[in-house]
C-alpha beads as a LAMMPS data file, in Angstrom:
LAMMPS data file: protein, C-alpha beads

172 atoms
171 bonds

1 atom types
1 bond types

-500.0 500.0 xlo xhi
-500.0 500.0 ylo yhi
-500.0 500.0 zlo zhi

Masses

1 110.0

Atoms # bond

1 1 1 -456.180 411.604 429.127
2 1 1 -456.844 414.776 430.981
3 1 1 -456.689 414.620 434.864
4 1 1 -459.084 416.943 437.023
5 1 1 -457.947 418.338 440.670
6 1 1 -460.764 418.265 442.523
7 1 1 -461.037 421.285 445.380
8 1 1 -461.051 417.938 447.355
9 1 1 -457.710 416.716 446.498
10 1 1 -456.046 420.000 446.127
11 1 1 -457.049 420.763 450.193
12 1 1 -456.116 417.276 450.834
13 1 1 -452.645 418.037 448.932
14 1 1 -452.084 421.824 450.547
15 1 1 -453.095 421.050 454.215
16 1 1 -450.838 417.166 454.442
17 1 1 -448.332 417.468 452.052
18 1 1 -445.872 418.976 454.249
19 1 1 -446.606 417.395 457.499
20 1 1 -446.698 413.883 455.151
21 1 1 -443.677 414.393 453.741
22 1 1 -442.603 414.979 457.970
23 1 1 -444.200 410.903 458.464
24 1 1 -442.486 409.635 455.563
25 1 1 -438.831 411.225 456.865
26 1 1 -439.723 409.363 460.589
27 1 1 -439.874 406.078 458.553
28 1 1 -437.647 406.015 455.354
29 1 1 -434.915 408.413 457.102
30 1 1 -434.275 411.108 453.932
31 1 1 -436.312 414.059 453.775
32 1 1 -435.764 413.902 450.297
33 1 1 -436.703 410.180 449.528
34 1 1 -439.762 410.832 451.958
35 1 1 -440.535 413.722 449.798
36 1 1 -440.162 411.629 446.658
37 1 1 -442.589 409.013 447.941
38 1 1 -445.495 412.060 448.967
39 1 1 -445.386 413.337 445.739
40 1 1 -446.236 409.869 443.846
41 1 1 -448.471 409.215 446.576
42 1 1 -449.790 412.226 445.606
43 1 1 -449.335 411.142 441.716
44 1 1 -450.840 408.601 442.329
45 1 1 -454.505 409.457 444.328
46 1 1 -454.926 411.911 441.472
47 1 1 -456.669 408.662 439.954
48 1 1 -459.133 408.592 443.373
49 1 1 -462.497 409.282 443.360
50 1 1 -462.635 410.960 446.981
51 1 1 -466.600 410.540 446.721
52 1 1 -466.075 406.895 447.982
53 1 1 -463.759 406.968 450.780
54 1 1 -464.861 408.898 453.911
55 1 1 -461.928 409.804 456.162
56 1 1 -459.576 411.349 453.338
57 1 1 -456.497 412.504 455.734
58 1 1 -456.711 408.355 457.704
59 1 1 -456.174 406.953 453.648
60 1 1 -453.522 409.892 452.874
61 1 1 -451.270 408.599 455.398
62 1 1 -452.292 404.888 455.022
63 1 1 -451.121 405.168 451.507
64 1 1 -447.817 407.199 452.435
65 1 1 -446.960 404.784 454.838
66 1 1 -447.630 401.399 452.679
67 1 1 -444.835 403.631 449.922
68 1 1 -442.560 404.329 452.761
69 1 1 -442.493 400.600 453.869
70 1 1 -442.285 399.348 450.091
71 1 1 -439.654 401.874 449.736
72 1 1 -437.353 400.699 452.604
73 1 1 -438.323 397.314 451.478
74 1 1 -436.623 397.622 448.223
75 1 1 -434.006 399.791 449.376
76 1 1 -433.013 397.079 452.269
77 1 1 -433.395 394.456 449.019
78 1 1 -430.854 396.194 446.821
79 1 1 -428.407 396.628 449.755
80 1 1 -428.947 392.526 450.378
81 1 1 -427.686 391.765 447.156
82 1 1 -424.753 394.856 446.843
83 1 1 -423.558 393.645 450.184
84 1 1 -423.759 389.504 449.103
85 1 1 -422.135 390.669 445.699
86 1 1 -419.464 392.367 447.609
87 1 1 -419.534 389.549 449.847
88 1 1 -418.609 387.521 447.144
89 1 1 -416.063 389.062 445.381
90 1 1 -414.662 389.757 448.392
91 1 1 -414.342 385.839 449.436
92 1 1 -412.886 385.356 445.780
93 1 1 -410.211 387.603 445.979
94 1 1 -409.125 385.659 449.852
95 1 1 -409.741 382.248 448.811
96 1 1 -407.974 382.861 445.206
97 1 1 -408.392 379.683 443.153
98 1 1 -410.515 377.796 445.282
99 1 1 -414.414 379.758 443.464
100 1 1 -414.417 378.180 439.500
101 1 1 -415.360 381.926 438.819
102 1 1 -416.097 379.825 435.227
103 1 1 -418.334 377.599 437.245
104 1 1 -419.651 381.217 438.670
105 1 1 -420.227 382.487 435.400
106 1 1 -422.470 379.522 434.625
107 1 1 -424.721 379.886 437.592
108 1 1 -425.299 383.099 436.715
109 1 1 -426.454 382.563 433.272
110 1 1 -428.502 379.547 434.623
111 1 1 -430.370 382.543 436.834
112 1 1 -430.588 383.857 433.510
113 1 1 -432.396 381.360 431.698
114 1 1 -434.302 380.172 434.491
115 1 1 -435.631 384.411 434.537
116 1 1 -436.792 383.994 430.926
117 1 1 -438.882 380.352 431.727
118 1 1 -440.653 382.723 434.339
119 1 1 -444.467 382.981 432.928
120 1 1 -444.529 386.666 430.319
121 1 1 -445.471 388.849 433.278
122 1 1 -444.060 387.958 436.226
123 1 1 -440.372 387.581 434.492
124 1 1 -441.595 391.573 433.315
125 1 1 -442.128 392.408 436.769
126 1 1 -439.451 390.459 438.220
127 1 1 -437.129 392.577 435.270
128 1 1 -438.224 395.760 436.052
129 1 1 -437.529 395.292 439.927
130 1 1 -434.699 393.108 440.426
131 1 1 -432.679 394.259 437.618
132 1 1 -433.752 397.793 436.651
133 1 1 -434.373 398.124 440.374
134 1 1 -437.454 400.115 440.008
135 1 1 -440.001 399.661 443.025
136 1 1 -442.981 398.671 443.596
137 1 1 -445.143 401.550 443.009
138 1 1 -443.996 402.461 440.010
139 1 1 -443.629 398.807 438.644
140 1 1 -447.752 398.745 439.357
141 1 1 -447.893 402.580 437.645
142 1 1 -445.786 401.374 434.510
143 1 1 -447.389 397.977 433.726
144 1 1 -451.251 399.241 434.929
145 1 1 -451.533 396.767 437.626
146 1 1 -452.370 396.740 440.979
147 1 1 -449.820 397.141 443.555
148 1 1 -450.618 393.565 445.223
149 1 1 -450.972 391.995 442.063
150 1 1 -447.111 393.644 441.296
151 1 1 -446.087 392.027 445.046
152 1 1 -448.370 388.699 444.241
153 1 1 -445.737 388.098 441.213
154 1 1 -443.337 388.654 442.402
155 1 1 -443.653 386.731 445.234
156 1 1 -443.832 383.854 442.768
157 1 1 -441.554 384.830 440.977
158 1 1 -439.444 384.228 443.282
159 1 1 -440.758 380.984 444.498
160 1 1 -440.039 378.903 441.247
161 1 1 -436.519 381.058 440.908
162 1 1 -435.886 379.144 444.265
163 1 1 -437.164 375.766 443.881
164 1 1 -434.964 375.607 439.735
165 1 1 -431.877 377.412 441.237
166 1 1 -431.729 376.376 445.401
167 1 1 -427.951 375.813 444.453
168 1 1 -426.670 379.128 442.723
169 1 1 -429.234 380.408 446.281
170 1 1 -426.801 378.828 448.503
171 1 1 -423.956 381.025 447.683
172 1 1 -426.607 384.084 448.861

Bonds

1 1 1 2
2 1 2 3
3 1 3 4
4 1 4 5
5 1 5 6
6 1 6 7
7 1 7 8
8 1 8 9
9 1 9 10
10 1 10 11
11 1 11 12
12 1 12 13
13 1 13 14
14 1 14 15
15 1 15 16
16 1 16 17
17 1 17 18
18 1 18 19
19 1 19 20
20 1 20 21
21 1 21 22
22 1 22 23
23 1 23 24
24 1 24 25
25 1 25 26
26 1 26 27
27 1 27 28
28 1 28 29
29 1 29 30
30 1 30 31
31 1 31 32
32 1 32 33
33 1 33 34
34 1 34 35
35 1 35 36
36 1 36 37
37 1 37 38
38 1 38 39
39 1 39 40
40 1 40 41
41 1 41 42
42 1 42 43
43 1 43 44
44 1 44 45
45 1 45 46
46 1 46 47
47 1 47 48
48 1 48 49
49 1 49 50
50 1 50 51
51 1 51 52
52 1 52 53
53 1 53 54
54 1 54 55
55 1 55 56
56 1 56 57
57 1 57 58
58 1 58 59
59 1 59 60
60 1 60 61
61 1 61 62
62 1 62 63
63 1 63 64
64 1 64 65
65 1 65 66
66 1 66 67
67 1 67 68
68 1 68 69
69 1 69 70
70 1 70 71
71 1 71 72
72 1 72 73
73 1 73 74
74 1 74 75
75 1 75 76
76 1 76 77
77 1 77 78
78 1 78 79
79 1 79 80
80 1 80 81
81 1 81 82
82 1 82 83
83 1 83 84
84 1 84 85
85 1 85 86
86 1 86 87
87 1 87 88
88 1 88 89
89 1 89 90
90 1 90 91
91 1 91 92
92 1 92 93
93 1 93 94
94 1 94 95
95 1 95 96
96 1 96 97
97 1 97 98
98 1 98 99
99 1 99 100
100 1 100 101
101 1 101 102
102 1 102 103
103 1 103 104
104 1 104 105
105 1 105 106
106 1 106 107
107 1 107 108
108 1 108 109
109 1 109 110
110 1 110 111
111 1 111 112
112 1 112 113
113 1 113 114
114 1 114 115
115 1 115 116
116 1 116 117
117 1 117 118
118 1 118 119
119 1 119 120
120 1 120 121
121 1 121 122
122 1 122 123
123 1 123 124
124 1 124 125
125 1 125 126
126 1 126 127
127 1 127 128
128 1 128 129
129 1 129 130
130 1 130 131
131 1 131 132
132 1 132 133
133 1 133 134
134 1 134 135
135 1 135 136
136 1 136 137
137 1 137 138
138 1 138 139
139 1 139 140
140 1 140 141
141 1 141 142
142 1 142 143
143 1 143 144
144 1 144 145
145 1 145 146
146 1 146 147
147 1 147 148
148 1 148 149
149 1 149 150
150 1 150 151
151 1 151 152
152 1 152 153
153 1 153 154
154 1 154 155
155 1 155 156
156 1 156 157
157 1 157 158
158 1 158 159
159 1 159 160
160 1 160 161
161 1 161 162
162 1 162 163
163 1 163 164
164 1 164 165
165 1 165 166
166 1 166 167
167 1 167 168
168 1 168 169
169 1 169 170
170 1 170 171
171 1 171 172
């Protein structure tokens, strides 16, 4: 599918790319990440029918804000998982044999079995976001789904895993 870049899109890009990047940088705290976020937003906007949008600049900045907040959410979630993994290793080192390594391995295997028991779409989205560390936006784009649909599937997946894995998640 060949995308035609309209003059409205080009004008929006030329006039607002740098400002949108600075706006995203204020949210995420990194110029490099902000530029990537704004580029992704503009790529997503390529498929947008601008004739249906009254306030194009407001729409652009709302998209940038949401993408930056999604990025922060993903970064915080990944940091949470990394911290908890490191904390488990530290506790295991401090307490020596008090943590049964075999039981922990079995619990991790059990979690993966529970992930496999998720509905197909939820499982696919969960893997992409939590295991492959893709962003919600990237996952939505790769699966040709709306961002809202991806978020809904993730919420349902986490809820289902919590119900199935209360003991495992008590470690975290």
